[in-house]
C-alpha positions as CSV (number, residue, x, y, z in Angstrom):
1,M,114.7,102.6,127.1
2,A,110.9,102.8,127.3
3,S,110.8,105.3,124.5
4,S,112.2,102.8,122.1
5,S,109.7,100.0,122.8
6,P,107.0,99.1,120.3
7,R,104.2,100.3,122.7
8,A,105.9,103.7,123.2
9,S,106.4,104.0,119.4
10,S,102.7,103.1,118.8
11,Y,101.6,105.7,121.4
12,R,103.8,108.3,119.8
13,W,102.2,107.7,116.4
14,E,98.7,107.7,117.8
15,Q,99.4,111.1,119.3
16,R,100.7,112.4,116.0
17,V,97.7,111.1,114.0
18,F,95.4,112.7,116.6
19,R,97.2,116.0,116.0
20,W,96.7,115.7,112.2
21,R,93.0,114.7,112.6
22,E,92.6,118.1,114.3
23,L,93.6,119.6,111.0
24,V,90.6,118.0,109.2
25,A,88.2,120.9,109.9
26,T,90.7,123.4,108.5
27,L,91.3,121.2,105.5
28,E,87.6,120.9,104.7
29,A,87.3,124.7,105.0
30,L,90.2,125.2,102.6
31,E,88.9,122.7,100.1
32,D,85.4,124.2,100.2
33,R,86.8,127.7,100.1
34,K,85.0,128.5,103.3
35,P,86.2,131.4,105.5
36,I,88.8,130.5,108.2
37,T,90.6,132.6,110.7
38,P,94.1,133.9,109.9
39,E,95.4,131.9,112.8
40,A,94.1,128.7,111.5
41,L,95.5,129.3,108.0
42,R,98.9,130.3,109.5
43,E,98.9,127.1,111.6
44,A,98.1,125.0,108.5
45,V,101.1,126.5,106.6
46,Q,103.4,126.0,109.5
47,L,102.3,122.3,109.9
48,Y,102.8,121.5,106.3
49,P,106.6,120.7,106.6
50,E,105.9,118.9,109.9
51,L,103.3,116.7,108.2
52,A,105.8,115.9,105.4
53,R,108.4,114.7,107.9
54,D,105.9,112.5,109.7
55,L,104.8,111.0,106.4
56,A,108.4,110.3,105.5
57,S,109.0,108.5,108.8
58,A,105.8,106.5,108.5
59,R,106.7,105.3,105.1
60,Q,110.1,104.2,106.4
61,E,108.7,102.5,109.6
62,A,105.4,101.2,108.4
63,P,105.1,101.3,104.6
64,G,101.7,100.5,103.3
65,S,100.0,100.6,106.7
66,R,96.7,102.3,107.4
67,L,98.7,105.0,109.3
68,T,100.8,105.7,106.3
69,V,97.8,105.8,104.0
70,E,96.0,108.2,106.3
71,L,99.0,110.5,106.5
72,E,99.4,110.4,102.7
73,D,95.7,111.5,102.4
74,Y,96.2,114.4,104.8
75,Y,99.4,115.5,103.0
76,Q,97.9,115.4,99.5
77,R,94.8,117.3,100.6
78,L,96.8,120.0,102.5
79,H,99.2,120.3,99.5
80,R,96.4,120.9,97.0
81,A,94.7,123.4,99.3
82,L,97.8,125.5,99.9
83,F,99.2,125.4,96.4
84,R,96.2,125.7,94.2
85,A,95.7,128.8,92.1
86,P,93.9,131.6,93.9
87,R,90.3,132.3,93.0
88,L,89.7,135.6,91.2
89,R,87.4,137.7,93.4
90,L,85.0,140.4,92.3
91,D,87.0,143.1,94.2
92,D,90.2,141.9,92.5
93,T,88.6,142.4,89.0
94,L,87.1,145.7,89.9
95,R,90.5,146.9,91.4
96,F,92.2,145.9,88.1
97,L,89.7,147.7,86.0
98,R,89.6,150.8,88.1
99,N,93.3,151.2,89.0
100,D,95.7,148.8,87.3
101,L,94.4,149.0,83.7
102,P,94.5,152.8,83.5
103,A,97.9,152.8,85.2
104,L,99.2,150.2,82.6
105,A,97.8,152.3,79.7
106,Q,99.3,155.5,81.1
107,G,102.6,153.9,81.6
108,L,102.8,153.2,77.8
109,R,101.2,156.5,76.7
110,L,104.5,157.8,75.2
111,Q,105.0,154.6,73.1
112,I,101.3,154.5,72.1
113,L,101.4,158.2,70.9
114,S,104.7,157.7,69.1
115,L,103.7,154.5,67.3
116,G,100.3,156.0,66.5
117,L,102.0,158.8,64.7
118,A,104.4,156.3,63.0
119,F,101.3,154.3,61.8
120,V,99.8,157.5,60.3
121,F,103.2,158.2,58.6
122,F,103.3,154.8,57.1
123,A,99.7,155.1,55.9
124,V,100.5,158.4,54.2
125,A,103.6,156.8,52.7
126,G,101.6,153.9,51.3
127,W,99.1,156.4,49.8
128,W,101.9,158.4,48.2
129,L,103.6,155.3,46.8
130,V,100.5,153.9,45.1
131,S,99.3,157.3,43.9
132,T,102.7,158.0,42.4
133,F,103.4,154.4,41.2
134,P,100.0,152.7,40.6
135,E,101.7,149.4,39.7
136,L,102.8,149.1,43.3
137,A,99.2,148.3,44.2
138,S,100.0,144.6,43.7
139,L,102.2,144.8,46.8
140,F,99.2,145.4,49.0
141,A,96.3,143.8,47.2
142,S,95.8,140.3,45.6
143,D,95.2,139.8,41.9
144,E,91.5,139.0,42.7
145,M,91.1,142.3,44.7
146,I,92.7,144.3,41.9
147,E,90.6,142.8,39.3
148,T,87.4,143.4,41.3
149,V,88.3,147.1,42.0
150,E,89.2,147.6,38.3
151,G,85.7,146.2,37.5
152,G,84.1,149.0,39.6
153,K,83.3,147.0,42.7
154,L,84.9,146.5,46.2
155,W,85.9,143.0,47.2
156,T,83.6,143.5,50.2
157,S,80.5,143.7,48.0
158,G,78.2,140.8,48.5
159,L,80.4,139.5,51.4
160,L,77.3,138.4,53.3
161,N,76.3,136.2,50.3
162,I,79.5,134.3,50.6
163,M,79.4,133.4,54.3
164,P,77.1,133.9,57.3
165,S,77.8,136.9,59.5
166,S,78.7,134.6,62.5
167,V,81.3,132.8,60.5
168,L,82.7,136.0,59.1
169,S,82.9,137.5,62.6
170,V,84.9,134.6,63.9
171,E,87.3,134.6,61.0
172,I,87.8,138.4,61.3
173,F,88.3,138.2,65.0
174,T,90.9,135.4,64.6
175,N,92.8,137.4,62.0
176,N,92.8,140.6,64.2
177,V,94.1,138.7,67.2
178,M,96.9,137.1,65.2
179,V,98.0,140.5,63.9
180,A,97.9,142.0,67.4
181,L,99.8,139.1,69.0
182,F,102.4,139.1,66.2
183,A,103.0,142.8,66.8
184,L,103.3,142.1,70.5
185,C,105.4,139.0,70.4
186,L,107.8,140.2,67.7
187,G,108.9,142.9,70.2
188,A,111.2,140.2,71.5
189,L,113.4,141.1,68.4
190,Y,114.4,144.3,70.2
191,G,111.3,146.0,68.9
192,L,112.3,145.6,65.2
193,G,109.7,143.0,64.5
194,T,107.0,145.1,66.0
195,L,108.0,148.1,63.8
196,Y,107.8,145.8,60.8
197,I,104.2,144.7,61.5
198,L,103.2,148.3,62.2
199,A,104.8,149.6,59.0
200,L,103.3,146.8,57.0
201,N,99.8,147.5,58.2
202,G,100.2,151.2,57.7
203,L,101.5,150.9,54.2
204,M,98.8,148.4,53.3
205,L,96.0,150.7,54.6
206,G,97.3,153.8,52.8
207,G,98.1,151.9,49.6
208,I,94.7,150.2,49.4
209,F,92.9,153.5,50.0
210,A,95.0,155.2,47.2
211,F,94.3,152.3,44.8
212,T,90.5,152.4,45.4
213,A,90.6,156.2,45.1
214,Q,92.0,155.8,41.6
215,H,88.9,153.9,40.7
216,G,86.4,156.1,42.5
217,L,85.8,153.6,45.3
218,A,87.6,155.2,48.3
219,D,84.3,156.5,49.7
220,D,82.9,153.0,49.6
221,L,85.9,151.6,51.3
222,F,85.7,154.3,54.0
223,E,82.0,153.4,54.5
224,F,83.0,149.8,55.0
225,V,85.9,150.4,57.4
226,I,84.7,153.2,59.6
227,A,82.4,151.2,61.9
228,H,85.1,148.7,63.0
229,G,88.4,150.0,61.8
230,V,89.1,152.8,64.4
231,V,89.2,150.4,67.4
232,E,90.9,147.7,65.4
233,L,93.7,150.0,64.3
234,S,94.0,151.5,67.8
235,I,94.5,148.0,69.3
236,I,97.2,147.2,66.8
237,V,98.9,150.4,67.8
238,I,98.6,149.4,71.5
239,A,99.9,145.9,70.8
240,S,102.8,147.5,69.0
241,A,103.5,149.8,71.9
242,I,103.6,146.7,74.2
243,G,105.9,144.9,71.8
244,F,108.2,148.0,71.7
245,S,108.3,148.1,75.5
246,I,109.3,144.5,75.5
247,G,112.1,145.2,73.1
248,E,113.1,148.2,75.2
249,A,113.3,146.0,78.3
250,L,115.7,143.7,76.5
251,A,117.8,146.5,75.1
252,R,117.9,148.6,78.3
253,P,117.1,146.4,81.3
254,G,118.4,149.1,83.7
255,E,119.3,147.8,87.2
256,L,117.4,144.5,86.6
257,Q,118.7,141.4,85.0
258,R,117.7,141.2,81.4
259,S,115.6,138.1,81.9
260,E,113.7,139.8,84.8
261,A,113.2,143.0,82.9
262,F,111.8,140.9,80.0
263,R,109.5,139.0,82.3
264,Q,108.1,142.1,83.9
265,A,107.5,143.7,80.5
266,V,105.7,140.7,79.2
267,Q,103.6,140.4,82.3
268,R,102.6,144.1,82.1
269,G,101.9,143.9,78.4
270,M,99.7,140.8,78.6
271,R,97.6,142.3,81.4
272,L,97.0,145.3,79.2
273,M,96.4,143.2,76.1
274,L,93.7,140.9,77.5
275,P,91.0,143.7,77.8
276,C,92.0,144.9,74.3
277,L,91.2,141.4,73.0
278,V,87.7,141.7,74.4
279,F,87.2,144.8,72.3
280,L,88.5,142.9,69.3
281,I,85.7,140.5,69.7
282,G,83.3,143.5,69.5
283,A,85.1,144.8,66.5
284,G,84.8,141.4,64.8
285,F,81.1,141.4,65.5
286,I,80.7,144.8,64.0
287,E,82.7,143.9,60.9
288,G,80.8,140.7,60.4
289,Y,77.2,142.1,61.0
290,I,77.3,145.9,60.3
291,S,80.2,146.7,57.9
292,P,79.2,144.5,55.0
293,D,75.4,145.1,55.4
294,P,74.2,147.8,52.9
295,G,71.2,148.4,55.1
296,F,73.3,150.6,57.4
297,A,73.6,154.2,56.3
298,L,76.9,156.0,56.5
299,W,75.8,158.1,59.5
300,M,74.9,155.0,61.4
301,R,78.3,153.4,60.6
302,V,80.1,156.6,61.7
303,L,78.0,156.7,64.9
304,V,78.9,153.0,65.7
305,G,82.6,153.5,64.9
306,V,83.1,156.7,66.9
307,G,80.9,155.5,69.7
308,Y,82.7,152.2,70.0
309,F,86.1,154.0,69.9
310,L,85.0,156.4,72.7
311,L,83.8,153.5,74.8
312,F,87.2,151.9,74.3
313,I,89.0,155.1,75.4
314,V,86.7,155.5,78.4
315,F,87.2,151.9,79.5
316,L,91.0,152.0,79.0
317,N,91.4,155.1,81.1
318,G,88.9,154.0,83.8
319,W,86.7,157.1,83.4
320,Y,83.5,155.1,83.6
321,W,84.0,154.8,87.4
322,R,83.0,158.4,87.7
323,V,79.5,157.7,86.4
324,L,78.8,154.2,87.8
325,P,76.6,153.9,90.9
326,H,78.4,154.7,94.2
327,A,78.1,151.0,95.3
328,F,80.7,150.1,92.7
329,M,83.0,152.9,93.7
330,A,84.0,151.3,97.0
331,K,87.7,151.0,97.7
332,P,89.3,147.5,97.5
333,S,89.5,147.3,101.3
334,E,85.8,148.0,101.5
335,F,85.0,145.2,99.1
336,S,87.1,142.8,101.2
337,H,85.5,143.8,104.5
338,R,82.0,143.5,102.9
339,D,82.8,140.0,101.5
340,R,84.2,138.8,104.8
341,A,81.2,140.1,106.7
342,A,78.8,138.3,104.3
343,E,80.8,135.1,104.6
344,M,80.8,135.3,108.4
345,R,77.0,135.7,108.4
């Protein structure tokens, strides 16, 4: 039959390669992230398995030929274009900050409130323990810290003389992130690990305040902590709430499979945690530059601490959208239409 002759086979492959060369314009647009029509994108997706079949046939009939190399190039380019990670657009970020982030925080409001009260309880318990049994201070403070406080000074005195503020800020931020992530990740132990981290931090805070109060230094410690501590402790509570929700998903997956419930809880938790980590950077900056500097009066520290906490609450609940210019209040669909129109021009 004519269709099985070498000339017919060659003609068939020439037609196929001509078809793939028509895809080059779409490929270049996808690679350069240029706007393309939905029809062109749909066609590229539909042609992907067809191109794979032609490439397999070419490798079998003419391995190493120019035709096979050309088809391999088309296939690799189309594969990369279709399966690469999507680019984060401005409207996606704004939609997350305006809608998704407040919804995530509201979804955990019961856990955040409950664990916030639990943290206060543990702090009060730590205060009572050290006030009643002063020797227990060694459970929460190192020998060096105890010796310094008994000498009439806080261990934070002269901290800027030991290391620069920039180094101190990085070290503090790293420690805060580790504590928050531990509280979150240990939720995989059905929430028990999270409760341990929360209790430990609460007992430590209350115990150290009680110990410094016995030596007349509690006011100095409050002056050091107030500028950065409110947001830091709030984020630890939020991280604990996320960890507790992960443990709850494992213990009570509902209608979902346990692995799927765990995956969804982790995904929700990390989306909420990432913005909180940004605020931990700011808290580390405050603790490195403002908290140990005696040049800042108490009222300035209170103003910074309360102001930063209010900014955190406003951001977490998406309330700032009410005061931003109207241009940034557009709905997600309006952003998309505007971007497409600009790209078409």
